[in-house]
C-alpha positions as a printed Julia matrix, in Angstrom:
165×3 Matrix{Float64}:
  87.78  100.85   87.49
  91.53  100.48   87.79
  92.01  103.03   90.54
  89.23  101.4    92.67
  90.9    97.97   92.27
  94.23   99.54   93.37
  92.49  101.0    96.53
  91.05   97.52   97.34
  94.53   95.9    96.96
  96.39   98.76   98.76
  94.06  100.01  101.5
  93.74  103.63  102.33
  92.9   104.73  105.89
  92.06  108.2   107.25
  92.94  109.17  110.77
  91.34  112.19  112.42
  93.27  113.35  115.37
  91.77  115.85  117.9
  89.42  117.33  115.3
  87.08  119.66  117.2
  84.39  120.43  114.62
  81.58  117.94  114.1
  81.02  119.45  110.67
  84.68  118.72  109.69
  84.29  115.16  110.98
  81.08  114.58  109.01
  82.62  116.07  105.84
  85.72  113.88  106.16
  83.66  110.72  106.77
  81.75  111.46  103.52
  84.87  112.27  101.61
  86.68  109.18  102.86
  83.72  106.97  101.72
  83.69  108.74   98.35
  87.39  108.29   97.83
  87.25  104.64   98.63
  89.06  104.66  102.04
  88.83  101.43  103.88
  88.38  102.79  107.47
  88.41  106.01  109.39
  90.01  106.22  112.86
  88.77  108.97  115.16
  91.48  109.68  117.76
  91.79  111.74  120.88
  88.88  114.09  121.5
  87.56  113.83  117.87
  83.8   113.43  118.16
  82.3   110.08  117.02
  79.13  109.7   114.98
  77.54  108.06  118.02
  77.58  109.77  121.43
  78.41  108.05  124.69
  74.69  107.19  125.17
  74.6   105.32  121.81
  72.59  108.13  120.05
  73.52  109.26  116.5
  75.06  112.79  116.46
  72.77  114.81  114.16
  75.53  117.46  113.6
  77.83  114.78  112.15
  75.04  113.13  110.17
  74.08  116.48  108.69
  77.42  116.89  106.9
  78.2   113.18  106.33
  74.82  112.58  104.72
  74.81  109.08  106.27
  78.41  108.09  105.29
  79.05  107.17  108.86
  76.88  104.13  108.16
  78.71  103.27  104.96
  82.34  103.39  106.06
  83.88  101.56  108.93
  85.03  103.88  111.76
  86.56  103.3   115.11
  87.43  105.57  118.01
  90.95  105.19  119.27
  92.27  107.08  122.36
  96.04  107.19  121.75
  97.3   108.27  118.31
 100.9   107.19  119.11
  99.85  103.64  119.87
  97.71  103.59  116.63
 100.69  104.76  114.54
 103.0   102.03  116.01
 100.3    99.32  115.5
  99.71  100.43  111.89
 103.4   100.4   111.15
 103.78   96.91  112.62
 100.94   95.81  110.37
 102.8    97.15  107.31
 100.77  100.35  106.85
 102.69  103.47  105.8
 101.68  106.33  108.03
 101.66  109.81  106.5
 100.77  113.0   108.38
  99.29  115.83  106.27
 100.97  118.82  107.85
 103.45  121.62  107.26
 106.83  121.21  108.72
 110.49  121.48  107.88
 110.83  118.02  106.43
 107.44  117.73  104.69
 107.26  116.6   101.11
 104.73  117.73   98.41
 101.55  115.66   98.64
 101.81  115.05   94.9
 104.73  112.73   95.6
 102.47  110.21   97.42
 101.43  107.04   95.77
  99.25  104.26   96.92
 101.68  101.37   96.4
 100.98   99.88   99.78
  98.44  100.36  102.52
  98.6   103.94  103.6
  97.06  105.88  106.43
  96.69  109.72  106.22
  96.61  111.59  109.54
  94.81  114.9   109.7
  95.32  117.05  112.75
  93.51  119.5   114.95
  92.13  122.52  113.07
  94.25  125.26  114.66
  97.38  123.57  116.04
  97.76  120.66  113.68
  99.81  117.56  114.71
 102.45  117.73  117.51
 106.1   117.39  116.44
 106.63  114.23  118.37
 103.82  112.46  116.52
 105.11  113.82  113.14
 108.4   112.29  113.97
 106.82  108.96  114.51
 105.21  108.95  111.04
 106.82  107.46  107.9
 106.35  110.71  106.01
 104.8   114.21  106.33
 103.06  115.55  103.22
 101.97  119.11  102.67
  99.76  120.93  100.22
 101.52  124.0    98.83
  99.73  127.36   99.6
  99.9   130.08   96.97
  97.78  132.77   98.59
  98.11  134.72  101.78
  96.58  132.22  104.09
  98.93  129.51  105.3
  96.53  126.55  105.43
  93.31  125.01  104.21
  90.33  123.78  106.13
  91.19  120.33  107.39
  88.28  118.65  105.61
  89.3   120.32  102.29
  92.95  119.2   102.78
  91.77  115.63  103.52
  89.75  115.59  100.29
  92.62  116.82   98.19
  95.09  114.2    99.51
  92.56  111.28   99.61
  91.62  111.77   95.99
  95.24  112.18   94.96
  95.98  108.77   96.49
  92.71  107.2    95.1
  93.56  108.19   91.55
  96.74  106.13   91.73
  99.3   108.73   90.85
């Protein structure tokens, strides 16, 4: 119960930037709801749970299992503007990405409202957007592959924050 109270007091947001796979979007909506995130922002060309004609996207619903109806979500065109607005609102913005200045994700704590940005499956998050963030966190890789599936990475970091490390 203590971790859930901490999440309510210190909101957690998930930002999906240019995610191409509807299955990844659905999985991350479901995980965000399960981890207690406050809201999910779908940026750039990330598909939304409702198409431009107002119809539910079955491919997202299939993996989200209806979580798109349980967690607040919003489509935002420009990630840079969203980052600026969140920072002005006192939200710490953390990209989950590998770069020269990234820190281990295990150093993150939910001591204030925090937004996690997950980037495009192949190319990740552009350097100019990473530089705009308050921090960049990475998950260490011990095998031969250099990265995890974006929805798996989101789950790892969301639950790390939710458990109030």
